[in-house]
C-alpha positions in Angstrom: 84.0 134.8 219.3 85.0 136.3 222.6 88.7 136.0 223.6 89.3 133.7 226.6 90.0 135.4 229.9 93.6 135.4 231.0 94.3 132.8 233.7 94.0 134.3 237.2 97.2 135.1 238.9 96.7 132.8 241.9 96.4 129.7 239.6 99.6 130.6 237.7 101.6 131.3 240.9 102.4 127.8 241.8 103.7 127.1 238.3 105.8 130.3 238.5 107.2 129.3 241.9 108.1 125.8 240.5 110.0 127.4 237.7 111.9 129.7 240.0 112.7 126.9 242.4 114.0 124.7 239.6 116.1 127.6 238.3 117.4 128.2 241.8 118.3 124.6 242.3 120.2 124.3 239.0 122.0 127.5 239.9 122.9 126.2 243.3 124.1 123.0 241.9 126.4 124.8 239.5 127.7 127.0 242.3 128.4 123.9 244.5 130.2 122.3 241.7 132.3 125.4 241.2 133.2 125.4 244.9 134.0 121.7 245.2 137.5 120.3 245.3 138.9 117.4 243.3 141.5 114.9 244.3 142.7 112.5 241.5 144.9 109.8 242.9 146.8 107.8 240.2 148.6 104.6 241.1 151.5 103.4 238.8 151.4 99.9 237.4 148.6 98.7 239.7 145.9 96.8 237.8 142.5 95.5 239.0 144.2 92.3 240.1 146.1 94.1 242.8 143.3 96.0 244.5 141.5 94.0 247.1 137.9 95.2 246.6 137.9 94.1 242.9 138.2 90.5 244.1 140.0 89.4 240.9 143.7 88.7 241.8 144.7 85.5 243.6 146.5 87.4 246.4 146.2 91.2 246.2 148.0 93.5 248.6 146.0 94.8 251.5 144.2 98.0 250.3 141.8 98.9 253.2 141.7 102.6 252.5 141.1 102.3 248.8 138.5 99.7 249.5 136.8 102.1 251.9 136.5 104.6 249.0 134.7 101.9 247.0 132.5 101.1 250.0 131.1 104.6 250.0 131.2 105.4 246.3 131.2 103.9 242.8 133.6 101.2 241.6 133.9 100.9 237.9 134.2 97.2 236.9 135.1 98.0 233.3 137.4 101.0 233.4 140.0 101.1 230.6 143.3 102.9 230.3 146.1 102.8 227.8 148.6 99.9 228.1 151.4 102.3 229.2 151.6 105.2 231.6 152.5 108.3 229.3 149.5 107.7 226.9 147.1 107.3 229.9 148.4 110.5 231.5 148.1 112.4 228.2 144.5 111.1 227.7 143.5 112.2 231.2 144.9 115.7 230.9 143.7 116.3 227.2 140.5 114.3 226.8 142.1 113.0 223.6 143.3 109.6 222.4 147.0 109.0 221.7 146.5 109.0 218.0 145.6 112.6 218.3 148.2 113.7 220.7 151.0 111.6 219.3 151.7 110.0 222.7 151.4 106.2 222.2 154.2 104.8 224.3 156.1 105.4 227.5 158.3 108.4 226.9 162.0 107.9 227.4 163.3 111.2 226.1 162.8 113.5 223.2 159.6 115.5 222.6 156.8 115.0 224.9 153.2 116.3 225.0 152.8 119.2 222.5 152.6 122.5 224.4 149.7 123.5 222.1 147.5 120.8 223.7 144.9 122.2 226.1 145.3 120.5 229.5 142.8 120.0 232.2 144.4 122.6 234.6 144.3 125.2 231.8 140.5 125.0 231.7 140.1 124.9 235.5 142.2 127.8 236.3 140.0 130.4 234.6 137.1 129.1 236.8 139.1 130.1 239.9 140.3 126.5 240.7 143.9 126.3 242.1 145.7 123.3 240.4 148.6 121.2 241.4 150.4 118.1 240.0 152.1 116.2 242.8 154.2 113.2 241.8 154.9 111.7 238.4 154.6 113.8 235.2 156.2 111.6 232.5 154.9 113.7 229.5 158.3 115.1 228.4 160.5 117.9 229.4 160.4 120.1 226.3 160.3 123.2 228.4 162.9 122.0 231.0 162.2 121.4 234.6 159.3 123.9 234.5 157.4 121.9 231.8 154.4 120.9 233.9 153.8 124.4 235.2 154.6 125.9 231.8 151.9 123.7 230.3 149.2 124.6 232.7 149.5 123.4 236.3 149.6 126.1 238.9 152.1 124.1 241.0 154.2 121.0 240.4 156.3 119.0 242.7 157.5 115.5 241.9 159.4 113.8 239.1 159.5 114.5 235.4 160.5 111.1 234.4 158.7 107.7 234.2 160.5 106.2 237.1 162.8 107.2 240.0 166.0 105.3 240.7 165.6 105.1 244.4 162.5 105.8 246.5 164.8 107.1 249.2 166.9 109.4 247.1 165.4 110.9 244.0 165.5 114.1 241.9 162.6 116.1 243.0 161.4 119.1 240.9 159.5 121.8 242.7 158.1 124.5 240.3 161.2 124.2 238.1 163.9 123.8 240.8 165.6 120.4 241.1 166.9 119.0 244.4 167.6 115.6 245.8 164.8 114.3 248.1 165.6 111.7 250.7 162.1 111.2 252.2 160.4 108.0 251.0 158.8 109.1 247.8 155.3 107.9 248.6 155.3 109.6 251.9 156.8 112.8 250.5 154.0 113.2 247.9 151.4 112.9 250.6 153.2 115.5 252.7 153.2 117.8 249.7 149.5 117.2 249.0 148.6 118.0 252.6 150.7 121.2 252.5 149.0 122.4 249.2 145.5 121.7 250.6 146.4 123.5 253.8 147.6 126.7 252.2 145.1 126.9 249.4 142.0 129.1 249.6 139.0 128.4 247.4 138.4 125.3 245.2 141.4 123.2 244.2 142.3 120.3 241.9 145.2 118.0 242.9 146.5 115.2 240.7 148.4 113.0 243.1 150.4 110.7 240.9 152.2 108.1 242.9 155.3 106.3 241.7 154.2 103.2 243.5 154.1 100.3 242.6 156.4 101.1 239.6 160.0 99.7 239.8 162.4 99.8 241.5 160.9 97.5 244.0 162.1 98.8 247.3 161.1 98.0 250.8 158.9 100.8 252.2 159.3 102.1 255.8 158.2 99.3 258.1 155.3 101.2 259.6 153.5 101.5 256.3 153.1 97.7 255.5 152.8 94.3 257.1 154.8 92.2 254.5 157.6 90.0 255.6 160.6 91.0 253.6 163.5 89.8 255.7 166.1 87.9 253.7 164.3 88.5 250.4 165.7 90.1 247.3 163.3 92.0 245.0 165.1 90.8 242.0 164.3 87.1 242.7 161.1 87.7 244.9 159.4 90.8 243.4 155.9 90.1 244.6 156.4 90.6 248.3 158.1 94.0 247.7 155.4 95.0 245.3 152.7 94.1 247.8 154.5 96.1 250.4 154.8 99.2 248.1 151.1 99.1 247.2 150.1 98.6 250.9 152.4 101.5 251.8 150.6 103.7 249.2 147.3 102.7 250.6 148.5 103.5 254.1 149.6 107.0 253.0 146.3 107.5 251.2 144.6 106.8 254.5 146.9 109.4 256.2 146.1 111.9 253.6 142.3 111.5 253.9 142.4 111.5 257.7 144.4 114.7 257.9 142.4 116.8 255.3 140.0 118.8 257.5 136.6 117.1 257.7 134.7 120.0 256.1 137.1 120.2 253.2 137.1 116.4 252.7 133.3 116.5 252.7 133.4 119.0 249.8 136.0 117.0 247.9 135.4 114.5 245.1 138.0 111.7 245.1 138.9 109.5 242.2 141.4 106.7 242.5 142.8 105.2 239.2 145.4 102.9 238.0 147.4 104.2 235.0 147.7 100.7 233.3 147.6 97.1 234.1 150.1 95.4 236.5 153.6 94.7 235.2 154.5 91.3 234.0 156.4 90.4 237.2 153.6 91.5 239.5 150.5 90.3 237.7 148.3 88.0 239.7 146.4 85.0 238.5 144.1 84.5 236.7 145.6 87.3 234.6 148.3 86.1 232.1 151.7 87.8 232.8 152.4 87.8 229.1 149.3 89.8 228.5 149.9 92.5 231.2 151.2 96.0 231.2 152.3 97.1 227.7 149.6 94.9 225.9 146.1 95.7 224.7 144.8 92.6 226.4 142.6 93.1 229.6 145.6 92.5 231.8 147.2 95.6 230.3 144.4 98.0 230.0 141.7 97.1 232.6 142.4 99.3 235.6 140.8 100.1 238.9 138.7 103.3 239.0 136.8 104.4 242.1 134.9 107.6 242.7 133.5 109.0 246.0 132.4 112.4 247.1 129.6 115.0 246.7 129.3 114.2 242.9 128.5 110.6 243.7 124.9 109.9 244.5 122.8 106.9 245.4 123.9 103.8 247.3 127.5 102.6 247.0 127.6 100.3 244.0 129.6 98.7 241.2 129.0 100.2 237.7 129.7 97.7 234.8 129.3 100.3 232.1 132.5 101.3 230.1 134.7 104.1 231.2 137.9 105.2 229.5 140.5 107.3 231.3 139.9 109.9 228.5 136.6 110.5 230.1 138.1 112.0 233.2 138.8 115.2 231.3 135.2 116.1 231.0 134.1 114.4 234.1 136.5 116.1 236.5 136.1 119.5 234.8 132.3 119.1 235.2 132.7 118.3 238.9 134.2 121.8 239.3 131.6 123.6 237.3 133.5 123.7 233.9 132.0 122.5 230.6 135.0 120.9 229.0 133.7 121.1 225.4 132.9 124.8 225.8 136.3 125.5 227.4 138.4 123.9 224.6 138.5 125.5 221.1 135.9 124.0 218.8 138.6 123.0 216.3 140.1 120.6 218.9 138.6 117.1 218.6 137.8 115.6 222.0 137.2 111.9 222.8 136.1 112.5 226.4 132.6 111.6 227.6 131.2 113.2 230.8 130.4 110.3 233.2 128.9 112.5 236.0 125.3 111.4 235.3 126.3 107.7 236.0 128.1 108.8 239.2 125.1 110.7 240.4 122.6 107.8 239.9 122.5 104.4 238.2 121.4 104.5 234.6 122.3 103.9 231.0 126.1 104.0 230.6 127.1 107.1 228.5 129.9 105.2 226.7 129.0 102.4 224.3 132.5 101.7 222.9 136.0 102.1 224.3 139.2 102.4 222.3 142.8 102.1 223.3 146.1 101.8 221.5 149.9 101.5 221.8 152.3 102.7 219.2 156.0 103.6 218.9 156.0 106.4 216.3 153.9 109.6 216.1 150.9 107.9 214.6 149.1 104.7 215.6 149.0 101.5 213.5 151.9 102.5 211.1 154.8 100.5 212.4 155.3 96.8 213.2 154.3 96.2 216.8 151.7 98.9 216.9 148.4 97.8 218.4 144.9 99.0 219.0 141.6 97.7 220.5 138.0 98.6 220.4 135.5 97.0 222.8 131.8 97.3 223.7 130.1 96.0 226.8 130.6 92.4 225.7 133.0 91.9 222.7 136.5 93.1 222.1 138.4 93.5 218.8 142.2 93.6 219.0 144.5 94.6 216.1 148.2 94.0 215.7 150.3 95.6 213.0 152.7 93.0 211.5 156.2 93.5 210.0 154.9 92.6 206.5 152.4 95.5 206.6 149.3 93.3 207.3 147.2 93.6 210.4 146.3 90.5 212.5 143.0 90.6 214.4 141.6 88.9 217.4 138.0 88.9 218.7 136.9 87.9 222.2 133.6 87.5 224.0 134.5 89.0 227.4 131.3 87.8 229.0 131.9 84.1 228.4 135.7 84.4 228.0 137.0 87.1 230.4 140.6 85.8 230.2 140.7 86.0 226.4 141.5 82.3 225.7 139.4 81.8 222.5 139.9 84.0 219.5 136.6 83.9 217.8 138.0 84.8 214.4 139.7 81.4 214.2 136.3 79.8 213.9 132.9 80.5 212.1 131.3 83.5 213.9 127.9 83.2 215.5 125.3 85.6 214.3 125.8 87.6 217.5 129.6 87.7 217.2 129.4 88.6 213.5 127.2 91.6 214.3 129.5 92.6 217.1 132.6 92.4 214.8 130.8 94.6 212.3 129.8 97.1 215.0 133.3 97.2 216.4 134.8 97.8 213.0 132.2 100.5 212.1 133.1 102.4 215.4 136.8 101.9 214.7 136.5 103.3 211.2 134.5 106.3 212.4 137.0 107.1 215.1 140.2 106.6 213.2 139.1 107.8 209.8 139.7 104.3 208.2 138.3 103.4 204.8 136.2 100.3 205.5 133.9 98.0 203.7 132.3 94.9 205.1 129.9 92.4 203.4 126.8 91.5 205.4 123.5 89.7 204.9 122.9 86.9 202.4 122.6 86.8 198.6 120.6 84.3 196.7 121.1 81.9 193.8 119.2 80.8 190.8 119.8 79.3 187.3 123.1 78.0 188.5 124.3 81.5 189.3 125.3 83.3 192.7 126.1 86.9 192.0 128.5 88.6 194.5 129.3 92.3 195.2 132.7 93.2 196.6 134.8 96.3 197.0 137.9 96.5 194.7 139.4 99.6 196.2 139.2 101.3 199.6 136.5 104.0 200.0 138.8 106.9 200.5 138.1 110.6 199.9 139.6 112.0 196.8 139.6 108.6 195.0 137.3 106.5 192.9 135.7 103.8 194.9 135.2 100.7 192.8 132.9 97.8 193.4 132.2 94.8 191.2 129.4 92.3 190.8 130.7 88.8 189.7 129.1 85.4 189.5 126.9 86.3 186.7 126.7 85.1 183.1 126.5 86.6 179.6 122.8 85.6 179.7 122.1 88.2 182.4 120.1 91.0 180.8 121.0 93.8 183.2 122.8 94.6 186.5 121.9 97.3 189.0 123.3 98.7 192.2 121.3 100.1 195.0 122.7 102.7 197.4 121.2 103.7 200.8 121.9 105.1 204.2 120.0 102.6 206.4 119.9 98.9 206.8 117.3 98.6 209.5 114.1 100.0 207.9 112.9 101.3 204.5 109.6 103.2 204.0 108.4 101.9 207.4 109.2 98.2 206.6 111.8 96.5 208.8 114.9 95.2 206.9 115.9 92.8 205.6 112.8 92.4 203.5 112.1 88.9 202.1 111.6 89.2 198.4 110.3 85.7 197.9 106.6 86.9 197.7 107.7 89.0 194.7 109.1 86.0 192.9 112.8 86.4 194.0 113.0 83.0 195.8 115.3 83.2 198.8 116.4 86.8 198.0 116.3 89.8 200.4 116.5 93.5 200.2 119.2 94.4 202.8 119.1 98.2 202.7 117.0 101.3 202.0 117.2 101.9 198.3 117.7 105.6 198.2 119.3 105.4 194.7 119.4 102.8 192.0 122.0 102.9 189.2 122.6 100.8 186.1 126.0 99.0 186.2 127.9 98.6 182.9 129.0 95.0 182.3 132.0 93.5 180.5 131.3 89.8 179.8 130.5 88.3 183.3 131.6 91.3 185.4 129.6 94.4 186.2 131.6 97.4 187.5 130.3 100.1 189.8 132.4 103.2 190.0 131.7 105.8 192.7 133.8 109.0 192.7 134.5 110.3 196.2 135.5 114.0 195.9 138.3 115.3 198.2 135.8 116.9 200.6 136.6 116.5 204.3 132.9 116.5 205.0 132.7 113.0 203.4 135.1 111.6 206.0 133.1 109.1 208.0 130.2 108.9 205.6 128.4 105.7 206.3 126.3 104.0 203.7 125.2 100.6 202.2 125.2 99.1 198.7 123.7 95.9 197.2 123.6 94.5 193.6 120.7 93.0 191.7 121.0 91.0 188.4 118.3 90.2 186.0 118.7 86.6 184.9 116.1 84.9 182.7 114.8 81.7 184.3 116.6 82.2 187.6 113.3 82.4 189.5 109.7 83.6 188.8 110.9 87.3 189.0 114.0 86.5 186.9 116.1 88.5 189.3 118.8 87.7 191.9 120.4 89.8 194.7 123.9 89.9 196.1 125.1 90.3 199.7 125.3 93.9 200.7 128.3 96.0 201.6 128.5 98.3 204.6 130.9 101.2 203.8 132.6 104.0 205.7 134.5 106.7 203.8 138.0 107.2 205.2 141.3 109.0 204.4 
């Protein structure tokens, strides 16, 4: 048969041109990203209740400049931080959760962020980005006054500590040199940011970390706010002073943005963020002051996050998808043409998710679950008072380490109960809430390396028997995982265990699969039966022993088990099934 003639050149030319144009567009986009600037503005102790455009607090301070950013960009309705400032800052700069970095509370001295951690400025600098931290560091002073620059920032001017004693007289560190600064702190930081931008050639990254509205609550210069403070004492009347400080910060943000050259500003991505919820004394209703900063409730971890600039596309909008501050590591790096995952050694586990696609256009949120924690030692959930939370778009699971070694849990439906008034675990769970609890625990086990097993589905009865499968030991690597089937009788002829890696479909058949047509009245197959094993029985108890070798590759292994018992006369098939177990192998 003759070979077909090659396609004529003119016909293939449009396709070739299309490919070349696409390649050119992608290359141009990468170049533009590499040339863009990034301004990350971090407010201290300012939750969503104290930013006007969020419309949540009863009487928020005036924030017209922050609101203007939202009016031309994207406002995240469900941005989550850590409950305290040091862990949030560590998460932003490393792309890692606190249980990995060891930063779980506000640092008050001693070791800070480990110098071995790879920080955001360290991956931006090789790409030709000039970096500066202006304002609050609060991640330790292991390397003395030069710690921020020794750990990656090209320049640092501000405070090493979590708070300054006086906004009008404070120890200011500039690239390792300490001197007393008497300019109002909020104003001084904006002055420094303008100076850096003015003298920097090429792309830059500035983290402008304000001290406001953290204590001490001092009256700002009169020209920066409109609050009436005459005759008031911040000790007894903290709210007016806090409002004035936040308004003053907003005024200085407006000055900063107005004085950056227009061409530079047009090429600058701006992200405004709160580092945690408002403090107890400055929380606005309907948020509960006892569930504010320092707690894993929404008042402690839900923060304002607003983005505007060339990386933001489409119409101004509110995004309800989840964002965690840890995501800023990959997102901000990507804004400046750096692939965060490729820039960090592969052995370093990252928790960050790049949110740029959601900034560019509305779409499916890239984050399905969001985790946060607060802990006092070097590891989360090991000491009394340690807490952690996992949430999805609707439900939230909170866990509290108790002094007796147990963990108390709370579950909330944030769609119907945004102020967390009804702990669903104190009542029978609906099918939806039960599935959400299972999903949240599964994600928690995967993330934290917890050993976890959870019953699901329904078993069946017959002949007066209701067999039950339960875990006796935790499914941990390097141990023997033991399960038992109880609720059987000596008349049972045999007991089997089924093992599989799916609970949604088996051989093309959706699960659960009703076994009634096979004579097992009211029974269901709840998982894909990849393996079936005979279980030895002693009297009325059958034991299932599953050795889990000490292989790190088994960590996070997710599988399902279910028991079946042959019982004469129980039903036409003379067989009963148990509930199933969902299992994650942990440490």
